LUMSEVO-188429 format. One record per residue (C-alpha): z, x, y; residue number from 0. Coordinates in pm, 1 decimal, decimal comma, padded with zeros to 6 digits. Example, Ala and Ser with C-alpha at 12.3 -4.5 7.8 and 13.67 -1.06 7.14 Angstrom:
2
ATOM|zz|xx|yy|num
ATOM|00780,0|01230,0|-00450,0|0
ATOM|00714,0|01367,0|-00106,0|1
// end
This chain:
115
ATOM|zz|xx|yy|num
ATOM|00000,0|00000,0|00000,0|0
ATOM|00085,1|00282,5|00237,6|1
ATOM|-00252,6|00447,2|00177,0|2
ATOM|-00430,5|00116,8|00244,4|3
ATOM|-00239,8|00081,3|00569,3|4
ATOM|-00340,3|00430,3|00675,5|5
ATOM|-00702,9|00361,2|00591,1|6
ATOM|-00699,4|00037,5|00786,1|7
ATOM|-00526,9|00196,0|01082,2|8
ATOM|-00788,7|00471,0|01080,0|9
ATOM|-01062,6|00208,6|01089,3|10
ATOM|-00886,1|00025,2|01370,3|11
ATOM|-00857,6|00350,8|01563,9|12
ATOM|-01231,0|00405,3|01525,4|13
ATOM|-01287,0|00064,0|01683,0|14
ATOM|-01060,2|00111,8|01981,7|15
ATOM|-01342,8|00213,3|02210,4|16
ATOM|-01604,1|-00028,8|02083,8|17
ATOM|-01818,8|-00159,0|02363,2|18
ATOM|-01988,5|-00491,7|02385,7|19
ATOM|-02325,3|-00327,8|02327,1|20
ATOM|-02200,1|-00164,7|02007,4|21
ATOM|-02045,9|-00494,2|01897,8|22
ATOM|-02374,6|-00680,3|01947,4|23
ATOM|-02563,7|-00418,6|01747,0|24
ATOM|-02304,6|-00430,2|01469,8|25
ATOM|-02306,2|-00809,7|01443,4|26
ATOM|-02679,7|-00799,8|01378,2|27
ATOM|-02616,3|-00593,0|01067,4|28
ATOM|-02574,7|-00765,5|00736,4|29
ATOM|-02280,5|-00544,8|00640,8|30
ATOM|-01984,9|-00774,3|00586,5|31
ATOM|-01736,3|-00487,0|00612,5|32
ATOM|-01856,7|-00395,2|00961,6|33
ATOM|-01835,0|-00754,3|01081,7|34
ATOM|-01491,8|-00795,1|00925,2|35
ATOM|-01361,2|-00481,4|01097,1|36
ATOM|-01499,1|-00590,4|01432,6|37
ATOM|-01350,1|-00936,5|01390,0|38
ATOM|-01015,0|-00776,4|01307,9|39
ATOM|-01048,8|-00565,6|01622,9|40
ATOM|-01112,2|-00874,3|01838,6|41
ATOM|-00813,7|-01054,3|01686,6|42
ATOM|-00599,5|-00744,5|01737,3|43
ATOM|-00698,7|-00726,0|02103,0|44
ATOM|-00626,3|-01096,0|02151,4|45
ATOM|-00287,8|-01065,0|01980,5|46
ATOM|-00197,9|-00765,5|02196,0|47
ATOM|-00264,0|-00974,7|02507,3|48
ATOM|-00044,5|-01252,9|02371,1|49
ATOM|00233,1|-00999,3|02312,1|50
ATOM|00186,9|-00851,6|02660,1|51
ATOM|00206,4|-01199,6|02812,0|52
ATOM|00526,5|-01273,8|02621,2|53
ATOM|00686,6|-00951,4|02740,6|54
ATOM|00577,7|-01009,7|03100,4|55
ATOM|00719,3|-01362,1|03088,0|56
ATOM|01051,3|-01235,7|02950,5|57
ATOM|01070,0|-00985,2|03235,8|58
ATOM|00993,0|-01257,0|03490,3|59
ATOM|00664,2|-01095,0|03587,9|60
ATOM|00318,3|-01247,5|03626,9|61
ATOM|00132,2|-01292,7|03301,3|62
ATOM|-00219,3|-01158,3|03246,3|63
ATOM|-00353,7|-01510,1|03195,2|64
ATOM|-00198,9|-01853,4|03149,5|65
ATOM|-00322,0|-02020,2|02833,1|66
ATOM|-00192,0|-02377,4|02802,2|67
ATOM|00099,1|-02390,1|02558,1|68
ATOM|-00055,7|-02663,9|02348,2|69
ATOM|-00389,4|-02482,3|02307,8|70
ATOM|-00441,4|-02273,8|01997,1|71
ATOM|-00723,0|-02017,6|02000,8|72
ATOM|-00896,4|-01855,5|01705,0|73
ATOM|-01152,4|-01584,8|01634,6|74
ATOM|-01445,3|-01814,3|01709,0|75
ATOM|-01300,8|-01891,9|02053,3|76
ATOM|-01255,2|-01523,5|02130,6|77
ATOM|-01610,7|-01440,3|02022,1|78
ATOM|-01745,8|-01719,3|02244,4|79
ATOM|-01538,6|-01586,7|02535,9|80
ATOM|-01689,4|-01241,6|02486,7|81
ATOM|-02042,2|-01383,4|02475,0|82
ATOM|-01976,0|-01592,7|02787,6|83
ATOM|-01842,7|-01292,4|02975,8|84
ATOM|-02155,9|-01095,4|02891,9|85
ATOM|-02377,2|-01375,7|03025,3|86
ATOM|-02176,2|-01394,6|03347,9|87
ATOM|-02184,2|-01019,8|03402,3|88
ATOM|-02556,5|-00995,9|03337,2|89
ATOM|-02620,7|-01285,4|03575,8|90
ATOM|-02404,1|-01124,1|03846,0|91
ATOM|-02552,1|-00778,3|03789,0|92
ATOM|-02207,4|-00644,0|03698,9|93
ATOM|-02275,1|-00577,0|03330,0|94
ATOM|-02165,5|-00233,8|03209,5|95
ATOM|-02280,1|-00150,1|02856,4|96
ATOM|-01991,8|00095,4|02815,1|97
ATOM|-01724,4|-00166,6|02892,8|98
ATOM|-01469,5|-00171,4|02609,5|99
ATOM|-01488,1|-00491,4|02407,4|100
ATOM|-01114,7|-00556,8|02448,1|101
ATOM|-01149,8|-00544,3|02826,7|102
ATOM|-01446,4|-00781,7|02812,9|103
ATOM|-01228,0|-01031,2|02627,4|104
ATOM|-00939,0|-00988,2|02870,2|105
ATOM|-01162,3|-01042,9|03171,0|106
ATOM|-01281,4|-01373,2|03023,8|107
ATOM|-00930,2|-01487,5|02930,6|108
ATOM|-00822,6|-01425,6|03290,7|109
ATOM|-01116,6|-01628,8|03421,8|110
ATOM|-01074,7|-01917,4|03176,0|111
ATOM|-00695,9|-01936,3|03201,5|112
ATOM|-00596,1|-01826,1|03553,7|113
ATOM|-00231,1|-01832,0|03649,3|114
// end
């Protein structure tokens, strides 16, 4: 189990700097393992923002974004948010291919759920 955890953490580390452009290229591949790792990365990023929000709230500070308490989000929602953010940035001429995927998701969460 420990070895599996180390292998998975190594794969997650390799994904930490994935950009949206790399994500789009990878999702076109038929390799299930690649898609699964990228999906895990997106969920990990989303969960880290939830944890950050919880800590900020406990400290009485402003949260990153304010998702309604009765709204539950899943991987499909996060992938749509990423796609939407890309469309907005391309339309506004602010698209940066090297933008980390996690930051792309955060930017959309902030826009969709402002505080």
